[in-house]
C-alpha positions in Angstrom: 214.0 94.1 -48.6 213.3 93.3 -45.1 209.8 92.9 -44.4 208.4 94.1 -41.5 204.6 93.7 -40.0 202.9 95.8 -37.2 200.1 94.0 -35.7 197.6 96.0 -32.9 194.2 96.6 -32.1 194.8 100.5 -33.2 196.4 103.1 -35.8 195.9 106.6 -36.7 194.7 107.9 -38.8 191.5 104.6 -38.9 191.3 104.5 -34.7 192.6 105.8 -31.4 192.0 105.7 -28.1 195.6 106.8 -27.2 199.6 106.9 -27.9 199.4 103.2 -28.6 197.6 104.3 -32.1 199.9 107.5 -32.6 203.0 105.1 -32.5 201.6 102.5 -35.0 200.1 104.9 -37.3 203.4 107.1 -37.7 206.6 104.7 -37.3 206.2 102.7 -40.4 206.2 105.5 -42.4 209.8 106.6 -40.7 211.5 103.3 -41.3 214.1 103.7 -44.8 211.9 102.6 -47.6 214.8 101.7 -49.4 216.1 98.6 -47.0 212.3 98.0 -44.8 208.9 97.4 -46.2 206.2 97.9 -43.3 203.1 97.5 -42.9 200.1 97.0 -40.6 197.9 95.1 -40.2 194.3 96.3 -37.3 190.9 95.1 -37.2 188.3 96.5 -39.2 186.3 97.9 -36.7 182.4 99.1 -37.8 183.0 102.6 -35.3 185.9 103.7 -38.2 185.0 106.4 -39.7 183.0 105.9 -43.3 185.6 108.1 -44.9 187.6 105.7 -44.4 186.1 102.6 -44.4 185.0 103.5 -48.0 188.2 103.3 -49.2 189.2 100.1 -47.7 189.4 97.5 -50.9 188.6 94.1 -50.8 191.7 91.8 -51.2 190.3 88.1 -50.0 188.5 86.0 -47.7 188.6 82.7 -46.5 186.9 80.9 -43.4 188.7 79.5 -40.4 188.1 77.5 -37.9 188.1 79.4 -34.3 186.2 78.0 -30.6 185.0 75.0 -33.0 182.6 76.8 -35.4 183.5 78.2 -38.9 184.3 81.8 -39.0 184.8 84.8 -41.9 187.7 86.2 -42.3 187.9 89.2 -44.4 190.8 91.2 -46.0 191.1 94.9 -47.0 193.7 97.0 -47.7 194.3 100.7 -48.0 197.6 102.5 -48.8 198.1 105.4 -47.1 200.9 108.1 -46.8 202.7 105.1 -49.0 202.3 102.6 -46.2 199.9 99.6 -46.9 197.3 98.8 -44.3 195.4 95.8 -43.4 191.8 95.1 -42.4 190.9 91.9 -40.6 186.7 91.7 -41.1 184.6 90.4 -38.8 181.6 91.8 -38.4 180.5 89.7 -35.0 183.8 90.7 -33.4 184.6 93.9 -34.7 181.2 95.5 -34.1 180.3 98.4 -31.7 180.7 102.4 -30.7 184.3 101.6 -29.9 187.1 99.4 -30.3 187.3 98.1 -26.7 184.4 97.9 -24.4 183.4 94.6 -22.0 186.5 92.5 -21.0 185.6 89.5 -21.8 184.8 90.0 -25.0 188.0 91.7 -26.1 189.9 88.9 -24.7 187.8 86.5 -27.0 188.2 89.2 -30.1 191.4 89.7 -30.0 192.8 86.0 -29.5 190.6 85.6 -32.8 192.1 88.8 -34.2 195.9 87.0 -33.7 194.6 83.7 -35.3 192.9 85.4 -38.5 195.8 87.8 -38.8 198.5 85.3 -39.0 196.1 82.9 -40.9 195.7 86.0 -43.2 199.4 86.2 -44.3 200.2 83.3 -46.8 196.8 84.3 -48.1 197.8 88.3 -49.2 201.2 86.5 -50.3 203.1 89.0 -47.6 205.9 87.1 -45.7 207.3 89.1 -43.0 210.7 88.7 -41.7 209.7 90.1 -38.2 206.0 91.1 -36.9 206.1 93.7 -34.5 203.1 93.1 -31.7 202.1 95.6 -29.6 200.8 95.5 -26.4 198.4 92.6 -24.7 195.8 92.7 -27.9 198.8 90.7 -29.9 200.3 89.1 -27.2 199.2 85.9 -28.4 201.2 86.2 -31.2 204.7 85.0 -30.6 203.5 82.1 -28.9 201.5 80.8 -31.9 204.4 81.6 -33.8 206.2 78.8 -31.9 203.3 77.0 -31.6 200.6 76.3 -34.0 202.2 78.1 -36.9 206.0 76.6 -36.2 205.3 74.1 -39.0 204.9 75.3 -41.6 207.4 76.8 -44.0 206.1 80.2 -44.0 206.3 80.6 -40.4 208.9 79.0 -39.6 211.8 81.6 -39.5 209.4 84.8 -38.6 210.6 86.8 -35.8 208.8 88.5 -33.0 209.6 91.5 -31.3 207.0 92.5 -28.5 206.1 96.6 -27.7 204.9 97.3 -24.2 203.1 100.7 -24.3 201.7 100.1 -20.4 202.4 97.2 -18.5 199.4 97.8 -16.7 197.1 96.6 -19.3 198.0 92.2 -19.5 194.9 90.8 -20.6 193.9 88.7 -17.9 191.6 86.0 -17.2 191.3 82.5 -15.9 193.2 79.9 -17.1 190.5 77.5 -18.1 189.0 80.9 -20.4 192.1 81.6 -21.7 193.2 78.3 -22.4 189.8 77.9 -24.5 190.4 81.8 -26.3 193.7 80.8 -27.2 193.4 77.0 -28.5 197.0 76.6 -26.9 197.6 72.9 -25.2 198.2 72.7 -21.4 201.5 72.7 -21.8 201.8 76.5 -22.3 199.4 77.1 -18.9 202.4 77.0 -16.2 204.1 79.7 -14.5 207.0 80.3 -16.9 204.9 81.0 -19.6 201.2 82.0 -19.9 199.9 81.4 -16.4 200.6 84.6 -13.5 199.0 84.2 -10.0 196.5 81.5 -10.9 195.2 83.2 -13.9 195.8 82.9 -17.8 198.2 86.3 -19.1 197.9 87.0 -22.8 200.9 89.8 -22.3 202.8 87.4 -20.4 202.8 84.6 -23.2 204.1 87.7 -25.9 206.8 88.6 -22.9 208.1 84.9 -22.7 207.6 84.1 -26.2 208.9 87.1 -28.0 212.3 87.0 -30.0 213.3 91.1 -28.4 210.9 92.9 -26.3 211.1 96.9 -26.2 209.0 99.5 -24.2 208.7 103.3 -24.5 211.8 104.7 -22.8 214.8 104.1 -21.2 213.9 104.8 -17.6 210.5 102.8 -18.3 212.6 99.6 -19.1 214.6 100.1 -16.0 211.3 100.6 -13.6 209.6 97.9 -14.7 211.7 95.6 -13.5 210.9 96.9 -10.0 207.9 95.7 -8.1 206.8 99.3 -8.3 206.2 99.6 -11.7 206.5 96.0 -12.2 202.3 94.9 -12.1 203.5 91.9 -10.9 206.0 91.1 -13.9 208.9 92.8 -12.4 210.4 89.2 -12.0 209.7 88.1 -15.7 210.8 91.5 -16.8 214.5 90.9 -14.4 214.7 87.6 -16.4 214.3 88.7 -20.1 216.5 91.9 -19.3 219.1 90.9 -22.0 216.5 91.1 -24.7 214.5 93.8 -23.1 215.2 97.3 -24.6 213.8 101.3 -24.2 213.3 103.4 -27.4 211.8 106.5 -27.0 208.4 107.2 -28.6 208.4 110.4 -31.2 205.6 112.3 -32.5 205.2 113.4 -36.3 206.4 116.7 -36.8 204.9 117.8 -40.1 201.5 116.9 -37.9 202.5 118.8 -35.2 204.0 121.9 -36.5 203.0 125.6 -34.6 204.7 127.0 -38.1 201.4 125.1 -40.4 199.4 124.1 -37.7 195.7 124.8 -38.8 194.3 124.8 -35.3 196.2 127.7 -34.0 195.5 131.4 -34.5 199.0 132.4 -35.4 201.3 130.6 -36.7 205.3 131.1 -35.3 208.7 129.0 -35.5 211.4 129.0 -32.9 212.7 132.6 -34.2 209.7 134.8 -34.0 207.8 132.8 -30.9 208.5 136.0 -28.8 207.0 138.0 -30.8 204.2 135.7 -32.1 203.1 133.1 -29.5 201.4 135.2 -27.8 198.7 135.9 -30.0 197.8 131.9 -29.6 197.7 132.7 -25.5 195.1 135.5 -26.2 193.1 134.0 -28.4 193.3 131.1 -26.1 192.0 133.1 -23.3 189.6 134.7 -25.1 188.0 131.2 -26.6 187.5 129.9 -23.0 186.3 132.8 -21.4 189.3 133.8 -19.2 190.4 137.2 -18.7 192.7 138.3 -21.9 195.9 139.4 -20.2 199.4 138.4 -22.3 201.7 138.8 -19.1 199.6 136.2 -17.3 201.4 132.6 -16.6 198.9 130.4 -18.1 199.3 126.4 -17.7 198.0 123.8 -19.3 196.7 120.3 -18.7 195.2 117.9 -21.6 195.3 114.5 -19.9 193.1 111.5 -19.3 191.5 112.8 -15.8 193.2 109.1 -14.2 195.0 108.6 -11.2 198.0 107.1 -13.0 198.6 111.1 -14.6 198.9 112.5 -11.4 195.4 113.8 -10.4 195.4 113.4 -7.0 198.6 115.4 -6.5 196.8 118.5 -8.1 193.3 117.7 -6.0 195.6 118.0 -2.8 196.8 121.4 -3.4 194.3 122.6 -6.2 193.4 125.3 -3.8 196.6 126.7 -3.4 197.3 126.4 -7.1 194.1 128.9 -7.6 195.6 130.9 -5.0 198.8 131.6 -7.2 198.8 134.9 -10.2 198.2 132.2 -12.7 195.3 130.7 -15.3 195.1 126.7 -15.1 193.7 126.0 -18.3 192.2 121.7 -18.4 191.1 119.7 -20.9 189.8 115.9 -20.8 187.8 113.1 -19.6 188.3 110.6 -17.0 187.2 109.7 -13.4 184.2 111.4 -12.6 185.8 113.0 -9.3 188.3 114.3 -11.0 185.8 115.9 -13.4 183.7 117.1 -11.2 186.9 118.8 -9.1 187.8 120.7 -11.8 184.2 121.7 -12.7 183.8 123.0 -8.9 187.1 124.8 -9.1 186.4 126.7 -13.0 182.7 127.7 -11.1 184.4 128.8 -8.0 187.6 130.8 -9.8 186.1 132.1 -12.9 188.7 134.3 -13.6 191.4 131.7 -12.9 190.5 128.1 -13.7 188.7 126.9 -17.6 187.5 123.1 -17.3 186.6 121.7 -20.7 185.8 117.9 -19.6 185.5 116.9 -23.2 188.3 115.6 -25.9 189.3 118.0 -28.5 192.3 117.3 -31.2 192.0 121.3 -32.1 191.8 122.5 -29.2 193.9 120.7 -27.3 196.6 122.1 -30.3 195.1 125.6 -29.5 196.5 124.4 -25.3 200.1 123.6 -26.5 200.5 126.3 -28.2 198.7 128.9 -26.1 200.3 128.1 -22.4 203.7 129.2 -21.2 203.5 126.1 -19.1 202.5 122.4 -19.6 201.6 120.6 -16.3 202.1 116.4 -16.5 202.8 114.8 -12.6 202.3 111.4 -13.4 202.9 108.7 -10.8 204.5 106.4 -13.6 204.2 107.4 -17.6 206.1 104.5 -19.6 206.6 107.3 -22.4 204.4 110.4 -22.7 203.7 112.0 -25.8 202.0 115.7 -24.8 205.4 116.5 -23.3 206.9 116.2 -26.3 203.8 118.1 -28.3 204.3 120.9 -25.5 208.6 120.9 -26.2 207.7 121.2 -29.7 204.8 124.0 -29.5 207.6 125.8 -27.4 205.3 125.3 -23.8 207.6 124.7 -21.2 206.7 120.9 -19.2 206.3 120.8 -15.4 207.2 116.9 -15.2 207.6 113.8 -12.8 210.9 112.4 -12.9 209.6 108.8 -13.9 209.8 106.9 -17.2 209.5 108.5 -20.9 208.9 112.0 -18.6 212.7 111.9 -17.0 214.1 110.6 -20.4 212.9 113.8 -22.7 212.3 117.0 -20.2 216.2 118.5 -18.8 215.5 120.0 -15.9 216.0 123.4 -15.7 219.3 124.6 -14.0 219.8 128.4 -13.2 223.5 128.4 -12.1 224.3 126.5 -15.8 221.5 128.0 -17.7 220.6 124.6 -19.1 217.6 122.8 -19.5 214.3 122.4 -21.0 211.5 122.1 -18.5 211.4 121.6 -14.9 211.1 118.4 -12.8 210.5 117.3 -9.8 210.9 113.8 -8.2 209.2 112.9 -4.9 205.0 112.0 -5.8 204.3 114.5 -2.9 201.9 117.4 -3.8 203.7 120.4 -2.5 206.7 119.3 -4.6 204.9 119.3 -7.6 203.4 122.5 -6.3 207.3 124.1 -5.6 208.0 123.1 -9.2 205.2 125.2 -10.4 206.0 128.3 -8.2 209.6 127.8 -9.4 208.8 127.5 -13.0 206.3 130.9 -12.5 208.9 133.1 -10.6 211.3 132.1 -13.3 208.7 133.7 -16.0 207.3 136.8 -14.1 211.1 137.7 -12.8 213.8 136.2 -15.3 211.7 136.5 -18.7 215.4 136.2 -20.8 215.5 133.6 -19.0 211.9 131.9 -19.3 212.5 132.7 -23.0 216.2 130.3 -23.5 214.2 127.6 -22.1 211.9 127.7 -24.9 214.7 128.3 -27.3 216.1 125.0 -26.3 212.8 123.2 -26.0 212.0 124.2 -29.4 215.3 123.0 -30.6 214.7 119.0 -28.9 214.5 116.5 -31.6 211.5 114.2 -30.7 210.4 113.5 -34.2 210.1 109.9 -35.5 213.5 109.6 -37.3 215.3 109.2 -34.8 213.4 106.2 -32.7 213.1 104.9 -36.5 217.0 104.1 -36.6 216.7 102.6 -33.1 213.7 100.4 -34.0 215.6 100.0 -37.3 218.8 98.4 -35.9 216.5 96.0 -33.8 215.3 94.7 -36.5 218.5 94.1 -38.0 220.1 92.3 -35.0 216.7 90.1 -35.4 217.0 89.1 -39.0 221.0 88.7 -38.7 
């Protein structure tokens, strides 16, 4: 039995701020339990919902020297859907109303988490063959495995892999501070290790010292070797290209299932969507105060409202979009200027635009089920999960060809009758508008073709089963 430990800053269902939590919480369930014992370790935040905190069982505790003080490290565990989750407890570090906040404090608490998590393994008697780290918050782990922990028999043969979910976030501060927080010697703070552009960089340390590196789609794995997408680390990504592979994320097909989803009004599947899916549209229009019209082309957008998600493109052509014969449904929060833009257009075009400037899982599912198309014009997108959910619910994605969007959405070809969505290549507002208009034309004027696109979209398989197989190959290769 091969033992794998996931170390990360968040995991569903306990704590979630983005797609990272979905991956860490869902992927272990789909690994073959006959061959792999996969467990997960995250911090025990005080902001985890009480219902989960009450279920956690105390395992053990110890004191660890960190930054010249003896610090408490508690270990709790809970088994959820067949997977053992460990929680590292220290209330002075993991308090607060959300998992991330003050940048400097985040750096200190996640350095503590890396030290504490590794130190806890002999205490709980779990000796993994591979530690699978996620993003900068656990970037210190591969470094410590090669340094402070390498001497002991327990840790000597443990391999590490780091997954980059978004290269933009790297855990950067001045060298003096990072040296203090990591408790690493001067040796590590050179440009070929943890130093980048005169600063200390935790993610860079993870990438340099990990035995393997993955990112969350094939195209993104290629893109991050280029200066535009490389966030200053493109040279390092090229240097480590032999150890880098892209494995596209999946989604939990049991959870995101239009046949059983408790949030939507009418269940449907690939066979009966022609009759049943439209009932979700009418219910959505009614709930959001839009004119109820089952024939109207409805486009959904569920997103963080930031530049990365292509919101500046939408801003450029918003008046033109509102002039089209369609309705636009927006759900999300983010930059104030985009929040206020959507509020303004929802006021100006009350029969065409609905802006819900908050986040609701239930409403997001109603949008995936009730809209005809789903807009995702990202500047960059390591993987993206929204387009996978849209495909699953038979809502046709309109995306920019970047990262995981390019890997998962096949552009419609009217001459060969192929494709699962619509796409555009250049980061250009009118190119995006052209794709929306083309999709609308197919919807109104070639309804049989539109339904065939939905047939193909709902037949795609982006469940975790496929991706889990690729991760298992990676673990086998690392363990040897």
